[in-house]
N, C-alpha and C positions, 0 to 999 in steps of 0.2 A: 142037255137041251137048255139051249140058252133063246132070246129073246129073238131071234132072225133065223130061228133053225126054218121056218116054211119058206122063209126066201133064198135059204140055200138051195133047197129043190128046184127053182127056178131056172132055168136054162140061160147062161149067161150073167147070171146076178153074181155080182164079186164083193162080197161082204168086208171085205179087206181093204181094196180098193176105196170103196165107199168112206170106211172107217179114215184111210188116210185123205179123203178130199175135203177140202176149203171151198164153200160157196161163198159167194157176196149177192145177197138178195136186196135190190134196190127198188124200195118204194114197200111198205107195209100196209097196204091196203086190204082191199080184198082179196084178190090174186097174190099176194106178198105173203097173208095170211095161211092160204092155201098151200101155196108152195113151202114156206119154211116149215110149216106142220108136218106135211109129206116127206120131204127131205130127212127131217129129223126122226120120224117115225122109222123110216126107210133105213137109218145107221150111219147117215154122211155125219162125219167127225166134228166138223167145225162151220158154223155158219155166222155170217157177219150180215148184222141186218141194218140199214142206213134207212132214216126217215126222219125229216125235221117235223113230222106233225105230232099234234095229242091225239087222241081219242075223242069222236063227238057223237054224240047221239047217233046221229044219219049212219056212224058205220057200224050200229050193232043189229041191224037186218042184214049185213052182208059178210060177216067177220067172225071165225069162230073162236081164236083166241081172246077178243075183248067182252067184258062183262059191263053193265051200266056203272058199276063202282068204278070203273076205269076211267071214265069222263076225265077230261081235264089231263091225264095224264100222258109223257111220251108213248107213242106206240111202240119203241123200239124194247121201251124197257117192261111194258105189258106182256108183249110177245115174248120177250126173253123169259119171263118169269113162267109163264106160260107151257112154253115149250121143255123147260127145265122139268116139269112136273110130269110132261108125256113122255120125254127122252132123254131122262138125265146123262143118258151117254153123250150125246152131242154139247159140244161147248156150243155155247150162244152168246157172240157179242154184239150188244146194243152200241150204235153209233148215231145217238141223236144229232143229224144235222143233214144238209144236202150233199147230193154225189159230191160235189166239189169239197164240202169241208169235213164231209163223214170217213169216207175212205180213201187214202194214198194210191197215187198210180202204183207204187211200186208192191202192195198190197194186190192191186188189181193185177199187176203182173204175174205176181207168184201164185193167185189163188188157182183152184181147179177151173171156174167157170163161174161166169157173173150172169145172171138172172135180172131179167129189166122187166120189172112189174111196174111201169110207169103209165101215167093217163095223158100225157102229152107228148108231143111230136119232139118240141123242142129239147124237151128232157131227154128224150131218146138219142136226137141228135149228138145231145152233149156228153150223152155216157158212151154211145158210139165212138165218138171222137177220142174221149179217153181212154177206151180200148183199145182202139187203133194205134194210139201213142205206145204203148208197151205190148201190142200184140198179142191180146186175150182175146178169148172167145166170148160171146153174146146170145143169149138165150131170151127172146122178146115175147112177151104175150100181151095181148089186148082185148076187150069185151066191148061188145055191142048191146043193144037191149034181147036181142034173141041168139045171139051167139059169138063167134070171136076166133081170133086168129094166133098160132103159135108159129115164130120164126126164128130159125137156128142161121146165126154168123159165125162161121169159123172163123180160126186165128188169121189167116190170111184170104185175100181176096175179097168175093162181095163185103160189103158192111152195110147196116142200114140208111146210112145216107147216098150209096150210090146211086140210087132211082131217083131221089128226091131233086135234082139241081140245086143247083146253086139259089135260085129263090127259095124251095124247099127247105133246103139246110139251115136258111136264115130264118124261116119263121117262128115269131114268137108264139110261146105256149099259146093253145086255145081250146074252145071244148071240145074241137071234133077232130080229135085226134089218138082215140084209144086205139082202133083197130085198123082200117086201111087210113093212109095218109087220105082221105077223100073226105070233103065238107058233108055230106048226107048220112055219115056214121054216127048216132048218137053215142055218148060217154055210156048212160047208164044202165048198170047191168043190175038183173037180183042175184040172190044168192046161189042159185042153182045151177047159173050159168057161169058166176064165179069159179065155183066148184069143179066143173066141169073143165073150163079153160084151165083152170089151175092144176088141175089133175093131170093133163096132158102136156101141159107144162114140166111138171115135176117129172114125169114119167121120161118123158124127154130128154131131161136133166138127169136122169139115173142110167139110161143106156149111155149118155155118152160121157159117165163118170165112171162107167163100167168099162169102155172101149167097144160099145158096139156100135153100129152102124144106125142112121135116120132113115126111114123110106124116103123122106123128104123132108129139105130143111124150109118146107112152108106147108100149114095145115090150117085149112080155114073149118071150123066148127058151127054149128048151129041149128037151129031148130026152125029156122025161116029159107035153108035153103040147102040142098043133101051136101055132106060133107067131101071135100075135095081137096087135093094137092093145090098147091098156089107156086107158081115160078116165080122166083124173087129177082129175078132180069140177071144181068150180068156186070161184073167188076166195071167202074167209072176211076180209068186211068188218071181222073183229072180230080176224084173227089180228094179233098183237103183231109179228110177224117183220117186218110191213110199215112198221114205223117208219124212217122216211127220217129221214137227216140231209140238211137243207138246205144250198146251198151259203151263204148270207146270214149263218150263224152262226158257220161256219168262221172260223178265221184261221193263215192260213200263217206257220210261223215258222224261222227259219234254223237249224236244230238238226236233227239224226240221231240214230240210237239209238246212237252212240257219245258222244252229250254225256252229261254226268252229270245226274243228277236235281237239283242245286243249280243247275245252269244253265239248266233246264227252268222251276225254282219259280220262276226271275226274269220267265218270263209269267205270272204268275198274281196277281192284285190282292189285295189285303188283304180277307179275309172269304170268298173264295171256294175252293171246294175241289177239287181235281186228284184225279181217278181213273184206274186202269189198267182195263185187262180181264181181267187173268190175276191171281191171288194173287199175293204175294211174302212174302219173310220181313221182318217191319218192323223198324226200326232197333233197338229195345230186343232184339231177339233172343228174342222170347218171342210165340207167337201171328202170323197171318200178316194181310195186309190187303191192301185195293186204293186206300187211300188215299195218293197218292204224298208227301205231308205226312210220313208215317210210315217211308218209305223210307229209308236212310243215304244221307247227302247226297253222299257221293265216291266211290258206284256209279253205274255209267254205267247207260242206261234198258235197253239190250241187257242186264246183267246182273241187272235185275231183272226183264226179260220183257217188256219193251216190244219189240214189234215193228217192224221198219224200214217207214218212211214210215205209222205208226199214226194214225190219229184220238184223240184222248183226249179225255172227257168234262169240263167243268169247270161244276159248279154254282154260280152265281153267289147270293150272301147277300140274304134279302127273304123277304118270305111266300110268293111263287109259285115259288122255287128253279127259277128258270128257266135253262136249259143252254146254254152255249155249247160252242165245240168248239177245239181246238190241233193243228193238221197239220203233223208233222213231216217236213220237204222232204229233199229230198238235190241235187245237182248234175246242172244239165240238165233239171231235170223241166219240164213244162208245167203252165200255170198250168190251174184247172181250167175 
């Protein structure tokens, strides 16, 4: 008998596939707490938790992994420690950072599934765009006062940004985007609602990881309206979030995020421009930049906000300004 004997009796449940899976959870608030806990207890082999924030007093009414003694500590570290106690067989990697600085594109590409547990539309659009660049699926959820939604976007076709239009995809973070992208939906949610929506999101993830189908890519749950299926719309051929990075333009280099800026620039030819996905303070100390050539040469890539296993764009010289990419690697990685 082992920990998962009861699970083995569930039709379609595949503990071996779960054990081999890597799931990236972006956002470790109320939903992220529930999702990461349930996935770890289900036997998912590896979780990468990404969140830039620290535990606050207001988190404690809706999160199961945090305690009052954790206030002021990074959410991802606290969650990782709690999950180790709950499910010691799951490898949990905390990434204290934004979704741009915490998890690289190669990690998103190679994982089994990305879980969006975010609370703003702009952040969802940004994550959807990163998933789209590497052809990764995204399972998104959001909560409202008395309910929430769970939405699955597969590796190809429809994405979160397709139905938003240019204006919706360009919107700044606002407090009205946790569930539907409509202004009348509030973001506040209680512990029971977070638990219900998080459980549905986690159960949906387990079905995807086990190779099972979902009855619908979108589900609306709530106590102020009957549960219902959601039509997520159709793929938008003009959606820029589908801008895929093709393998043929990516060069893997033997550097990780602990390398210096100077060592990274050794892989860039004269006349080329190397860019980061996030802003950093330029070497002159004035203003911010994404052009890596302007970063302090002695800083590590991690120190200027470049994520582990990131894929970085390089603009080549010439009138066509073609792009190629450099992929940071790590020991033991598999080829694309």
